[in-house]
N, C-alpha and C positions, 0 to 999 in steps of 0.2 A: 348795591341795590338788591332788594328782595323782590321776588316775583310771586304773586299769589294768583293761582288759576281758579276761577269760579266754576264749579261743577254742580249744576242744579237741573231744574226742568222737570215737568210732570209727565213727559213722554207722550203727549197727545198728538202732536203735529205729525209724528211718523208712526201713528197707530196703523196696523196692529203689531208691528215688530217692537215698538217701544211701549213701555208701560211704566208704572210707578217704581218698579224695581230695576228697570233697564231703560234709561233715558236715551235720547238719540246719540249722545256721544259714545255709547258703548256698542252700537250696532256694527258688526264686522262686515261692511259692504264695500269698503274701499280697498284698492290694491296698492301694496307697497312696491318698492323697486324690484323685489324678488317675486312679484306676482302672487304674494300671499295676502289673504284677506285680513284686513286690520280695521280697527274702529277709529273714530275721529280722535279720541283721547290718546290712543296708542300712536297715531301719526304725529300729533302735536308734541307729545312727550319725547319722541325720537328727534324731532326738530329742535326742541329745547336742549337736549343732550348734545346734538351736533353743533349747537351754537354756544356751548360751554356755559349754560345758564342753570343746569339742573341742580348744582350744589347749593344754590341760593333760592330754590323754588319750593313752594308749598302748594297743595291742592286743598281748597275749601269745599267740603262736600257734606251732604246729609248722612245721617247714620245708616239709612237704608241702602246707601250706595257704597259703603265702606268695603264690603266683601268683593263686589264686582270690580271696584277700582283697584284693589290689591291684586285681584286675579289677573287684570289686564296690564297693569304697569308695574307691578311688583310690591312686595310687602315693606320695602325699606323707604319708599317715598313718603316724606312727612305729610300727614293729613291734619287739617283743622276741621273738626267734626261738628257740624251744626246739629243741635238736639231736635230741631223741628224745621220743616221746609218753609222758608220765608223768602222775601225778595232780596235784592242785592245790597240794600243799605244795612239790614241786620247782619248779613253774611260778612260784609267788609268790616263792620264795627267789631264783630267777634274776632276776625282775623287780626285786626289791629291790636286788640287787647291781648291776644295770644302772643304776638310778636313782642309787644312791649313788656308784659308781666311774666311770661313764661320763658321766652327766648332771650330776654334782656337786650333787645335790639335798640340801638341809639335812637333818640327822638329826631336826630338829624338825618337818619337813614331814609333814602328814597324807597317807597313801596310802589311797585307797578302792579296793576290789576288787569288780568286778561280773562276773557271767556276761555273755557277749556276746549272749545271745538271750532276755532277758526280754520277755514281752508285757505291756506296761504302758501306762498313760496318761502324757501328757507331764509332769504334775505330780509323777510319781514322782521325777523328777530334781531337783525342788525339795527333796524329802526327802533325797536324796543329798547335796545341798549342806549340809544341817544336821549331817552326820556330824562335820565338823571342829569345830564349836562344841560338839557333844555330848561329844567326847573331852576338850576343855578343861574343860568344866563338871563332868563326872562324874569326871575323873581316872582313868578306867578304862583298862585295857590295850587293850581292843578295844571298838569300838562297832558295833552291828549295826542293820540295818533288819528289822523284823518286820511281816508283812502281817496285818491284821485278818481272821481267817477269815470266810468267808461260809457255810460248811457244814463238817460234820465229815468231813474227807478222810483216807484212809489212804495217799495218795500222797506226802504232804509230811512233812518234819520239823517239829517244834514247838519253840518257845522258851518255856520256862516261867518267868515272872517271880517275884521274891521275893514272899512273902505280904503283906509290908508295903512299899508303894511310895509314892513321892512324885511323882506324875505332874505336879504343878505345876512341877517342875524341868525338864520337857520331855523327860525320859528315864526309863527304868525299869531297875532293876538285875536282872540275870539270875540265876536260881537254878540251872537245869539245862536240858538238852536231851532231847528224846524223838524218836527216829528212827522215822518211819512206823508209828504205832500203828494198831490196829484202829479201825473207825469208832466203836465204842462207847467205846473209850479216848479217841479224839479228841474226842468230844462232852463227856466229862468234863473233858478238858484245857481246852477252850474255855470251859467254865463257870468255870474258874479263870483266865480272861483270857490263856490261852496264845495265841501268835502263830505264823503260818506262817514258817518260816525260808526266806527267798528267796535265800540265798547271797550277800548283800551285807554287807560289813564294812569297817571302817577301823581304822588304827593309825598311830602315829607311826613313821617310817622307823627310828628308833633302836631301837624294840621288836624288830623283826625282825633288824636287823643285830647287835644284842647277843645275840639268841637264837642266831644262826648262829655267832658268835664263841664263845659258851659251849659249843657242841657241836663245836668244832674244824672247822667248815665254812668254806669260803672266803667272803670278803666282797668280793673283786674279781671283776668280771664274767668276765674272761678265764679265771681259774682255776676259777670256778664252771662255766663251759662244759666245761672239761676233766673235771671231777669229777661232771658232771650225772648220769651213769648210776649213780653210787654213792649218790645221795640216796635215802632211803626212799620207796618208791612208795606214798604214802598221801595222803589228803585233808588239806587245811589245817585243816578243821573238827576232825578227829580228832587231828591232830598238834599243833595250836596252840590253836585257839579253845576247845575243851572243857577244856584244861588251864590256861587263863588264870585269874589270881586274881580280877580284877575285870572284869566285862563289863556294858556298858550297851546298851540297845536303845531305838530310837525307832520309833514306830508309823507305818506307811503305811496309811491308810484309803482305798483305791481299788482299781481293777481291776488284778489281777495273775494271770498264768497261766503255767505251764510247758507249752510246746507240744512236749514231747518225745516224744509218741506220736501215732499216727494219729488216735485218737479225740479227743484234745484239739486237735490241729492243725486238723482239719476243722471244728471248731466256730468257728474264726476265719477260715475261707476265705470269700471274698466270693461264690463260685459253687460249685455242686455238681459242676461239670465243668470240667476243664482238659484241653485236648487233644482229639483226634479220637475220636468215638464218639457213642453215643445212650444216654440213660437214659429208660426208659419211664415214663409218668406214674404207674403203680401202684407204682413204687419210692418208698419213704418214707425220708428221711434217709440216702440212699446217695450216696457220692461216687466220682467217677472222675477219676483223675489219670493222664494218658497222655502220655508223652514220645516215643512212637514214631509213625511215620506209617502206622500200621495201625489201622483202626477197631475199637473195643471196644464191645460192646453189653451193657447191663444190663437184664434183663427180670424184673419181678415179684419182686425181692429187696430187702429193706429192712434198714436199719441196718448196712450193710456199707461197706467201702472196697476199691476196686480200684485198685491202683497199678501202673503199667507203665513200665518203663525199659529201657535196654540191659542193665542188670544182672540183670533178672529180672521176674517178675510176682507180685504179692501179691493174694490174695483173702481178706479176713478180716472176720469180725464185728467191729464196732467195740469191743465190750467185751473181745474177745480180743486186740486188736491189740498191747498191750504185750508179749505173749509172743513176738513176733517176734525179740526180742533173744536169746532162748534157742535159737531154731531156725535162724536165718539164719547159717550158717557155711560158705558155699560157697567152695571152693578156687579162687578166681579173683581177679585184680586188678580194679581199677575199669574198667568198660566205657565210662564217660563221664567226661571231665574238663573242667572249665572252667579255662582258663589265662589268663595275662596278655595273650596275643596273640589269644585267641579260644577255640575249643573243639575237642575231639577225641573221636570216637565209634568204638568198635570195632564193626565189622560182622560179622566172622567170624574164627574161630581154627581152624586145622587142623594136625594132626600126622601126618606121613607116615612110612612104613616106612623110607625112606632116611635118616631123621633130620631132615628139613626141618621147621621150625616156621614156618608161614605165617600172618601176621596181616594182615587187611584193615581199613583204617580210613578214615573220612571226616574231613577236617581243614578247619576254617574259620579264616581269618586276617582280622582286622579291618583296615580301611584305615590305612596308616601303620605298622602293627605288623610285627614281623619275628621269624623263627625265628633262633636262634643259629647261628653258623658252627661246624659239628660234623663229626665223622667217626665212622662205625660200624666197629668192628674186624672184625666177623664177618658182618654182615647186608648184603645188597644190597636196594635198594628201587626200585620203579617208581612214579612219580607220574603220574597222569592228571588234567590240569587240566580242571575242569568248569564253573568260573565265575570271572569276573574277570580281572585283569591284574596281573602282579607282576614285580619284579626278581629275578633268580636268578643266583647265583654258584656255579660248580662248578669246583673246583680252580683258582680264580683267574680263570676265564673268565666274563665278565659277559654276560648276555643278558636280553631281555624275553620273558616267557612269558605265554600267555593260554589261555582255554578251547579245548580241542582238542589242545593240546600234550601229548606224552608224554615224561617225563624219566626216563632210566635212570641210577641212582646205584649203581655197584658199591661193594662193601665197601672200606674204607680210602681213600675219596675224600672231600674236603672239600666242604661245600655249605651254603648258607644262602639264605633267601628273604625278601623284603619285599613286602607287599601294597600296590599302588598304589590299587586299590579293593577292595571285599570279594572275597576269594578263597576258593574251595572246590576241593579236589582229593581224589582217592582214592589212598591209599597201600597198596601191597602189599609187605610186608617178608618176606624169605625168609632163613632162617639158623637157628642154634641158638636155643633158648628165650631169651626176652628177659631181659636183665640190664642193670641201670643202669650197670654197669662197662663195658659194651660201647660206650657213647657217650663220646667225648672232645670236650669243648667248648673251642674256641679263643677266640672272641670273642662277646660278648653283644649289644652295640648295633650298629646298622647303620652308624653313623659309624666305629666301630672296624673293621668288616668292610671298608668302602670304603677306609679308610686303609691297611690292611695286606694285603688279600687280592686286590685286583684287579690282574691283569697289565697292564702298560703297554706 
């Protein structure tokens, strides 16, 4: 069985910590067994490794998340990279063609699909392992995992079983689905043995490849990449699962939670406070998450979340926190990004009457990591080194730079840097509004840069 974890999301429900470059699964707000801060994806990948599933696992993610994914879970984990952000049907179709045409996986192989951020106990993955046998025994098109509900929730979708079931077979046949009912409807469904739909399902690779062929869609990965933007932007549940003829479900009776909103996420945080600030003793069930070096004080207010990041500040009653997705629509790019080489934080953005667009950033490079050898067509930069020591190449000229050095980088000049120890520097970029097309990358690895770019 092959496991594909879906990593997507626009980052709006946990704004301002999450953004287009750092979705909720990358926020380091959970504690591991060693009381170190980890993200949801780091926690889940550790569980997958503990259950001996990592050698057959892949992560499907968008190209904007590749660097942060590799930074958090390692560069060796196989990624299936989506060219554009779309819904789960295109993502799974792309993953299926990758496994079929690139990895030569057998059409009879079972493929299990999981979200990358479930908050579950370790034995949840023992249930995942049973999906393969469930497909064979039930002869169903698709096998699901349903979570036994602990209360009538209106936040989750429900799997309603057939009225007559044979649970001794180890699985239940599915009758229908109900998406986010009212609490009263949910209580009625639970009385009929309905299960929470946790978004985990499995199928034989042949099922999806045949479905793509029947619709005239590519089954070769390279061709699917070219046509990716033409696929219907719809969830796999709506497009495939709910239209399947035979569906079986197995029950997971254990802890499971979707940590997609501030009120649910804070329930699993090990501390009421992360970052600089004070919460007064008369605050009850209030959380502070502060990523800035500015103290934040909470006095006499209960049942709230205060989240502070370079992207903005959120103060919300916990019960109202899911509504942030409807309201947070600020016209700005990510102000904080975690990259494969370190991180970058925007400190200031200014637009002047003469047309200059000036961005000030703080950049941190981890020891041994490097920036690519690039050129900016239209922007000049000034780097002020504030910490550490690094190798720097500018138009083929090699030099060692350290704290206190100021580097002037005019437009249309080539430059790259590798950190000897941890390096921090302030960047001031001046030029027209930022555009990804402004940057031209020549070499990525430091060995390539040394081989091709240093003047002898």
